[in-house]
C-alpha positions in Angstrom: 24.1 10.8 16.0 20.8 8.9 16.1 18.9 8.0 18.9 20.9 8.4 22.1 21.7 12.1 22.1 18.6 12.9 20.1 16.2 10.9 22.2 17.3 12.3 25.6 17.9 16.0 24.9 18.2 16.9 21.3 14.8 16.0 19.9 13.1 19.2 20.8 15.5 21.4 18.9 14.4 20.1 15.5 10.9 19.4 16.6 9.8 22.8 17.8 10.0 24.0 14.2 7.2 21.5 13.4 4.4 23.7 14.5 0.9 22.6 15.3 -1.9 21.1 13.3 -5.5 20.6 14.2 -7.2 17.2 14.0 -10.3 16.6 11.9 -13.6 16.6 13.7 -15.0 13.1 14.2 -18.7 13.3 13.9 -21.3 10.7 13.2 -21.7 10.4 9.4 -25.0 11.6 8.1 -26.6 12.3 4.8 -25.8 16.0 4.6 -24.5 18.2 1.8 -21.0 18.3 3.2 -20.4 15.6 5.8 -17.1 15.7 7.8 -15.0 12.6 7.9 -11.9 11.8 9.9 -8.5 11.4 8.3 -8.6 7.7 9.3 -11.9 7.2 7.5 -10.6 8.9 4.3 -7.5 6.8 4.5 -9.6 3.6 4.7 -11.6 4.7 1.6 -8.4 5.4 -0.3 -6.7 2.2 0.7 -9.6 -0.2 0.6 -12.5 1.1 -1.3 -11.4 3.4 -4.2 -9.0 0.7 -5.7 -12.0 -1.7 -5.8 -14.3 0.8 -7.4 -11.6 1.8 -10.0 -10.7 -1.7 -11.0 -14.2 -3.3 -11.0 -16.8 -0.6 -11.5 -15.4 2.5 -13.3 -15.4 1.0 -16.8 -19.2 1.0 -16.8 -20.2 3.4 -14.0 -18.1 6.5 -14.1 -17.8 9.8 -16.0 -15.0 8.2 -18.0 -17.1 5.2 -19.1 -17.6 4.8 -22.9 -21.3 4.1 -22.2 -22.9 4.5 -18.8 -24.6 1.4 -17.6 -28.0 1.4 -15.7 -27.8 5.2 -15.2 -25.4 4.7 -12.2 -22.3 6.6 -11.4 -20.0 5.3 -8.7 -17.2 7.9 -8.9 -18.7 10.2 -6.3 -20.5 9.8 -3.0 -23.4 11.9 -4.1 -23.9 9.8 -7.3 -23.9 6.6 -5.3 -26.5 7.9 -2.8 -28.6 9.2 -5.8 -28.4 5.8 -7.4 -29.4 4.7 -10.9 -32.3 2.9 -12.7 -32.5 0.2 -10.0 -32.5 2.6 -7.1 -30.2 4.0 -4.4 -26.8 2.3 -4.5 -25.7 3.4 -1.0 -28.0 4.0 1.9 -25.6 5.7 4.4 -25.0 3.7 7.5 -27.2 0.8 6.3 -25.4 -1.8 4.2 -28.4 -4.2 4.4 -30.5 -1.6 2.5 -27.8 -0.7 0.0 -28.0 -2.1 -3.5 -24.2 -1.9 -3.9 -23.7 -4.4 -1.1 -26.5 -6.6 -2.3 -25.0 -6.6 -5.8 -21.4 -7.5 -4.7 -22.8 -10.4 -2.6 -24.7 -11.6 -5.7 -28.1 -11.3 -4.1 -30.2 -10.8 -7.2 -28.1 -8.4 -9.1 -24.5 -9.7 -9.6 -21.8 -7.1 -9.8 -19.1 -7.2 -11.1 -20.6 -9.6 -13.6 -17.5 -11.5 -14.7 -16.3 -12.6 -11.2 -17.4 -12.1 -7.6 -15.3 -9.9 -5.5 -13.0 -11.5 -2.8 -14.7 -11.8 0.6 -12.3 -9.3 2.1 -13.3 -6.7 -0.5 -17.0 -7.3 0.2 -16.4 -6.9 3.9 -14.5 -3.7 3.3 -17.4 -2.2 1.2 -19.8 -3.2 3.9 -17.7 -1.6 6.6 -17.4 1.6 4.4 -21.2 1.9 4.1 -21.6 1.3 7.9 -19.2 4.1 8.7 -21.2 6.6 6.5 -19.5 6.1 3.1 -16.6 8.5 3.8 -15.3 10.2 0.6 -12.8 13.0 0.2 -13.9 16.4 -0.9 -14.4 16.6 -4.6 -11.5 18.1 -6.6 -13.1 17.8 -10.0 -16.2 19.2 -11.6 -19.3 16.9 -11.3 -20.2 15.3 -14.6 -16.8 16.1 -16.1 -14.4 13.3 -16.9 -11.6 13.3 -14.3 -9.0 13.5 -17.0 -10.4 16.9 -18.1 -10.7 18.4 -14.6 -7.5 17.1 -13.0 -4.9 19.6 -11.7 -2.7 20.9 -14.5 0.6 20.3 -12.7 2.6 21.9 -15.6 1.2 25.2 -14.4 1.5 24.5 -10.7 3.5 26.9 -8.6 5.7 24.5 -6.6 7.7 27.3 -4.9 4.5 28.9 -3.6 3.2 25.5 -2.4 6.4 24.9 -0.4 5.9 28.2 1.3 2.2 27.6 1.9 2.8 25.2 4.9 5.5 24.8 7.4 5.7 21.1 6.7 7.2 21.7 3.3 9.8 24.1 4.6 13.3 23.3 5.8 13.9 23.0 9.5 15.3 26.2 11.0 16.8 26.7 14.4 14.3 28.8 16.4 15.3 31.7 18.6 15.4 30.5 22.2 13.0 32.7 24.3 14.3 34.7 27.2 12.4 33.8 30.4 12.5 35.1 33.9 12.1 32.6 36.7 12.5 32.8 40.5 14.0 29.3 40.5 16.4 29.2 37.7 18.2 26.1 39.0 15.0 24.0 38.7 12.9 25.8 36.1 15.6 26.3 33.3 18.4 23.9 32.9 18.7 23.7 29.1 17.1 25.5 26.1 14.2 23.1 26.0 13.1 24.5 29.4 13.1 28.0 28.1 10.4 27.1 25.6 8.4 25.1 28.1 8.7 27.9 30.7 7.7 30.6 28.2 4.6 28.6 27.0 3.6 27.9 30.6 3.8 31.6 31.5 1.7 32.5 28.5 -1.0 30.0 29.7 -0.7 31.3 33.3 0.4 28.0 34.7 2.8 27.3 37.5 5.5 24.6 37.4 4.9 21.7 39.8 7.7 20.7 42.1 10.5 18.4 40.7 9.6 14.7 40.8 10.6 12.8 43.9 13.9 10.9 43.4 12.3 7.4 43.2 9.8 8.7 40.7 12.5 10.3 38.5 14.5 7.0 38.6 11.5 5.1 37.4 10.8 7.5 34.6 14.4 7.3 33.4 14.5 3.5 33.5 11.1 3.0 31.8 11.9 5.6 29.1 15.2 4.2 28.2 14.9 0.4 28.8 11.2 -0.2 29.2 11.8 -1.8 32.7 11.5 -0.2 36.1 14.6 -0.1 38.4 15.2 -2.8 40.9 15.1 -1.8 44.6 18.9 -1.8 44.7 19.1 0.4 41.6 16.5 2.8 43.1 18.4 3.0 46.3 21.8 3.6 44.6 20.3 6.5 42.5 18.6 8.0 45.6 21.9 8.1 47.5 23.7 9.6 44.5 21.0 12.2 44.0 21.2 13.3 47.6 24.8 14.4 47.0 24.3 15.9 43.5 21.0 15.4 41.7 22.0 16.7 38.3 25.2 14.6 38.2 23.3 11.5 39.4 20.8 11.9 36.6 23.5 12.3 33.9 25.3 9.3 35.3 22.2 7.1 35.3 21.2 8.2 31.8 24.6 7.4 30.4 24.6 4.0 32.1 21.3 3.1 30.6 22.2 4.4 27.1 25.1 2.0 27.2 22.9 -0.9 28.2 21.9 -3.5 25.6 18.3 -3.1 26.8 18.3 0.5 25.4 18.5 -0.8 21.8 15.9 -3.5 22.5 13.5 -0.9 24.0 13.8 1.6 21.2 14.1 -0.8 18.3 10.6 -2.2 19.0 9.1 1.2 18.2 10.9 1.3 14.8 10.0 -2.3 14.1 6.4 -1.2 14.4 7.0 1.5 11.8 8.6 -1.2 9.6 5.6 -3.5 10.2 8.1 -6.2 11.2 7.0 -9.8 11.2 8.6 -13.2 10.9 5.9 -14.2 8.4 5.2 -12.7 5.0 1.6 -11.5 4.2 0.0 -11.3 0.8 -2.3 -13.3 -1.4 -1.9 -17.0 -1.0 1.1 -16.7 1.3 -0.7 -16.7 4.6 1.6 -17.1 7.5 4.6 -18.3 5.5 7.6 -18.1 7.7 10.6 -16.0 7.0 13.3 -17.9 8.9 15.9 -15.2 8.7 13.7 -12.2 9.5 15.3 -11.9 12.9 18.5 -10.6 11.3 16.8 -7.4 10.4 15.4 -7.1 13.9 18.8 -7.6 15.4 20.3 -5.0 12.9 17.8 -2.4 14.2 18.7 -3.2 17.8 22.4 -3.0 17.1 21.9 0.3 15.1 20.4 2.0 18.2 23.0 0.5 20.6 26.0 1.7 18.5 24.6 5.1 17.8 24.3 4.8 14.1 23.7 8.3 12.7 20.2 8.9 11.6 21.1 9.5 7.9 23.0 6.2 7.8 20.2 4.4 9.7 17.8 5.4 7.0 20.1 5.2 4.0 21.1 1.6 4.7 17.4 0.6 5.0 16.7 2.0 1.6 19.9 1.0 -0.3 22.2 -0.8 2.0 22.5 -3.7 -0.5 24.3 -1.3 -2.9 27.2 -0.7 -0.6 28.7 -4.2 -1.1 28.7 -4.8 2.6 26.3 -7.7 3.5 25.8 -6.3 7.0 24.3 -3.1 5.4 22.3 -5.2 3.0 20.4 -6.8 6.0 18.9 -3.3 6.7 16.8 -3.5 3.5 14.7 -5.9 5.4 12.8 -2.6 6.0 11.2 -3.3 2.6 12.0 -6.9 2.0 10.1 -8.2 5.0 6.9 -6.5 3.9 4.1 -8.2 1.9 5.0 -9.6 -1.5 1.7 -10.3 -3.0 1.2 -13.3 -5.3 -1.5 -13.7 -7.9 -4.5 -15.8 -7.0 -4.8 -16.9 -10.6 -2.8 -16.8 -13.8 -4.9 -14.3 -15.6 -3.3 -10.9 -16.5 -5.6 -8.9 -14.2 -4.7 -11.0 -11.2 -1.0 -10.8 -11.9 -1.1 -7.1 -12.4 -3.1 -6.5 -9.2 -0.7 -8.5 -7.1 2.2 -6.6 -8.5 0.4 -3.3 -7.9 -0.3 -4.2 -4.3 3.4 -5.1 -3.7 4.6 -1.8 -5.2 2.0 0.1 -3.2 3.3 -1.5 0.1 6.8 -0.2 -0.8 5.6 3.3 -1.6 3.4 3.4 1.5 6.1 2.4 4.0 8.6 4.8 2.4 6.3 7.8 2.5 4.4 7.2 5.7 7.3 5.6 7.6 10.0 8.0 6.7 8.1 11.2 5.5 4.9 11.0 7.5 2.7 11.6 4.4 0.2 9.3 2.7 1.9 8.9 -0.7 -0.1 5.8 -1.6 -3.2 7.9 -1.8 -2.0 9.1 -5.2 -2.0 5.5 -6.6 -5.3 5.9 -8.5 -5.5 9.7 -8.8 -3.8 12.9 -7.7 -3.6 13.2 -3.9 -6.7 14.8 -2.5 -5.0 16.9 0.2 -1.2 17.2 -0.5 0.6 18.4 -3.7 1.4 14.8 -4.8 0.4 14.1 -8.5 -0.3 10.6 -9.5 2.8 10.8 -11.7 4.9 11.3 -8.7 3.5 8.1 -7.1 4.7 6.1 -10.1 8.0 7.9 -10.1 8.5 6.2 -6.6 6.8 3.0 -7.6 9.1 2.7 -10.6 12.1 2.6 -8.3 10.7 -0.4 -6.5 9.6 -2.0 -9.8 13.3 -2.4 -10.5 14.0 -4.0 -7.1 13.1 -7.5 -5.8 13.4 -9.5 -2.6 16.4 -11.8 -2.4 17.9 -14.3 0.1 21.4 -12.9 0.4 24.2 -15.3 1.5 26.0 -13.8 4.5 29.4 -15.4 3.7 32.5 -14.7 1.7 32.5 -15.3 -2.0 34.8 -18.3 -1.6 32.5 -19.9 1.0 29.4 -19.3 -1.2 31.2 -20.8 -4.3 32.3 -23.9 -2.4 28.7 -24.4 -1.1 27.2 -24.0 -4.6 29.8 -26.2 -6.2 28.9 -28.9 -3.7 25.1 -28.5 -4.4 25.8 -28.7 -8.2 27.9 -31.9 -7.7 25.1 -33.5 -5.7 22.4 -32.5 -8.2 24.5 -33.9 -11.1 25.1 -37.3 -9.4 21.4 -37.6 -8.5 20.5 -36.9 -12.1 22.9 -39.5 -13.4 21.7 -42.2 -11.0 18.0 -41.4 -11.6 18.4 -41.7 -15.4 20.6 -44.8 -15.5 20.5 -47.1 -17.5 18.8 -45.3 -20.4 17.4 -48.4 -21.9 13.7 -47.8 -22.1 11.7 -45.0 -20.5 8.0 -45.6 -21.0 6.6 -43.9 -17.9 3.1 -43.8 -19.3 3.0 -47.6 -19.7 4.7 -49.4 -16.8 4.0 -52.8 -18.2 5.8 -52.0 -21.4 8.6 -50.5 -19.4 9.0 -53.7 -17.4 8.8 -55.9 -20.5 11.6 -54.1 -22.3 13.8 -53.5 -19.3 17.2 -55.0 -19.6 19.6 -55.8 -16.9 22.6 -53.5 -16.5 25.9 -54.8 -17.8 28.7 -55.4 -15.2 30.4 -52.3 -16.5 27.3 -50.3 -16.1 26.7 -51.6 -12.6 30.2 -50.7 -11.6 29.7 -47.2 -12.9 26.4 -46.9 -11.0 27.9 -48.2 -7.7 30.7 -45.6 -8.1 28.3 -42.7 -8.5 26.3 -43.9 -5.5 29.5 -44.1 -3.4 30.5 -40.6 -4.6 27.1 -39.3 -3.6 27.3 -40.8 -0.2 30.7 -39.2 0.4 29.5 -35.8 -0.8 26.5 -36.0 1.5 28.7 -37.0 4.4 31.0 -34.1 3.9 28.3 -31.5 3.0 29.3 -27.9 4.1 27.0 -26.2 6.6 24.0 -24.4 5.1 24.7 -20.8 4.1 23.3 -18.1 6.5 21.1 -15.8 4.5 19.1 -12.6 5.0 16.0 -11.3 3.3 17.1 -8.2 1.4 16.4 -6.2 -1.7 18.5 -6.4 -4.9 18.6 -4.6 -8.2 16.7 -6.0 -11.2 16.5 -3.2 -13.7 16.6 0.5 -14.5 13.4 1.3 -16.4 10.8 3.9 -15.8 7.2 3.0 -15.2 4.2 4.5 -16.9 1.3 6.0 -14.9 -1.3 3.3 -14.3 -4.6 4.9 -15.2 -7.0 4.5 -12.2 -4.3 2.3 -10.6 -4.6 -0.4 -13.3 -1.2 -1.5 -14.4 -2.7 -2.9 -17.6 -4.0 0.6 -18.7 -1.1 3.0 -18.8 -0.6 6.7 -19.6 2.5 8.9 -19.5 6.0 7.9 -18.4 6.8 8.7 -14.8 10.5 9.3 -14.6 12.1 7.8 -11.5 12.8 10.8 -9.3 11.8 12.4 -5.9 8.5 14.1 -5.1 8.2 17.5 -6.7 7.0 19.2 -3.6 10.5 18.8 -2.3 12.6 19.1 -5.4 10.7 21.6 -7.7 8.9 21.4 -11.0 11.7 19.6 -12.9 13.7 17.5 -10.4 16.7 15.6 -11.6 15.8 12.0 -12.6 17.4 9.0 -11.0 19.7 7.1 -13.4 21.8 4.8 -11.3 20.3 1.3 -11.4 16.9 1.1 -9.8 17.3 4.6 -8.4 17.2 3.5 -4.7 20.7 4.9 -4.0 19.7 8.3 -5.3 16.3 8.0 -3.5 18.1 7.4 -0.2 20.2 10.5 -0.7 17.0 12.5 -1.3 15.4 11.2 1.8 18.4 12.0 4.1 19.2 15.3 2.4 19.5 17.9 5.2 17.2 20.2 3.0 14.5 17.6 3.1 12.0 19.1 5.6 10.2 16.0 6.7 12.6 13.2 7.5 14.1 14.6 10.7 10.8 16.1 11.8 9.0 12.8 11.5 11.8 10.9 13.3 11.8 13.4 16.2 8.0 13.3 16.4 8.1 9.5 16.8 10.7 9.8 19.6 8.7 12.5 21.3 5.5 10.4 21.1 7.1 7.5 22.8 8.7 9.6 25.6 5.6 11.6 26.4 2.7 9.6 25.1 1.7 12.0 22.3 3.7 13.4 19.4 4.3 17.1 18.9 1.9 16.8 15.9 
């Protein structure tokens, strides 16, 4: 079951198979042959900088350009530092001296020439230069078009890739180490202690004494509810522990797991993963309120409090609307409450860009939130670090391209029908009253309208009065407004094409809707049921999926101990 058993004792069993990874060295960027950048800096580049360069610069300043302009390439860090006919495009760490920043600000040179970048994009480019112009290691041959030097995935050995790193391998139950201890009653109580004790012995460390009773009580309360115990609760635990410490601990843990505050405490961590907000971000939407966002929040709290199994917890958030149960559909707020970008203009480029941003948000929260990988880094090109081809990104994006946000009525079909019938009746009467009598309608010339206006006949006036009376009666007996939830719903079942350089207006091969090939092999089964979200949910919670449980356990470990296992 989710959270309760897993959080308190079970997390380590799955987590110990995770292994260890080393973090990237964070050093001050400098103009060197091979600078080292942090994962966060590379992620910033992939999320904020590369899409701008691809959309606004590559047509004229890349190895794929039909005719290179001004001798300047912007598809590699080295080329930007080298510059073109006008000089160095990027002076590392010095945006004020960088022609790139001057050009996008329209100070002298004006680039892109057709329309100035948005202010947020200019600020992102400035920040990027300030931090040293981070760029992932090259995966193509300099001077060769990317299309010619990209990884040939048809010859890629997926089975070998799965064995190359523990993260791609299924979770296995590890052998519990045998340890010797002079104080078995305190050093080793459950299998987790065996691992801790063995590692401590390897490091030559001695265990500290067990925590004082009042400290232990505080740790348990804060971990499970986020609130320290009252003096009375502390005293009660101290008295019980004096008789039987282990039994007192078990009793207190059980008591707090059954407390409503448990779900409230742990739901907040998941809501951070889901980037929960009661306002929707995106172009032109600002802080637009989502009045029913709280329903998803309460669903998460309730899921923790009622011990919803992990697989159901995740499945319902991906495809709960397909179950036919409105209470499960609420769970798709995981996606529906995220940004839905709107075009800042009616031109095709702007419309395509806003759609691409919305799809990217869906893919990003799916891969980072549930799998712990940066799938959205494959939006414009093959992933630089993980075996995720660009085509796989659009396999996932295609699923969400067939889904849309929707305000779902949380009522029976009969109640919804009565409400909508009432709305239609009110609309019909308003329309009749507004357009009566249909003698002369010259709205562009009020004087002509008045001159030709005729008085209603007695019969017409009687009819008008009757409609007004009916409208008053309908409004007086209006049913209560329907309660709704922000959810996803199905809109189609078509595959997308790969967007070349992330531009939805320039497409390549079809990307069949399916799961990532690093998990499912070279030729995974395509998704054919509706949008594919139901099948996607099954792939995510499949026991053979190596990442879902690992990532969930790692998050729990992090919030218990202050740092994740990885």
